[in-house]
C-alpha positions, 0 to 999 in steps of 0.5 A: 500500500503506497504512502502519499505525502499530501499538504493541507493547510501548510502541513505535510501528512503521509497517507496510505491508500490503495494502489492506483488510488493516489490520484483520487487521494491527491484530488481530495487532499487538494479540496481539503487544502483549499478549505484549510487555506481559506480558514488560515487566511481568515483565522490565522494559525490553528491547531492541526485537529481544529484546522482539519475539523473545520476544513472537513465541516466546510467541505461537508457543508458544500457537499450537502448543498450540492446534494440538495441542488442535485436532488432539486434538479433530479426532481425537475428532470422527473417532472419534465420526463413525466410531462414529455411522456404525457405529451407522447401518450396523448391521442394524435389530433384527427386531420381536418377535412378542408374542401377547396373549390375546383374550377372545372376546365370547361368553366375556365374555358368559358370564362376565357371566351367571355373575357375575349369577347368583352375585350373585342367589344371594348376595342370596337367601342373605342374604335367607334368613339375615335371614328365619331370623335 
């Protein structure tokens, strides 16, 4: 079992850990050292046991806050998942039938003929007007 020297609050501690766990130990020690350093800046030099206790309590408080946030987020996710499931389980809306008037080709041709006749009559009327005028 390897012993890893870690520094917390300016003090060196040799801590044993499982083979391959050194990185995790150093990471945890770094978190504890950050809290201890903060304490040392605020309060000054403390006895080792008190420094470790206070730093541990500060970390525990942060951890509890993170757990509360995580629980809150898990609750929100559960609500969102329930809402999505509810929406997915709703019956699909029925398609609305929309009727669009279709002009038969014969009617379109008749209208085109009427328009042509009206234009011819308008041209004839304009010509008579010019001839008399």
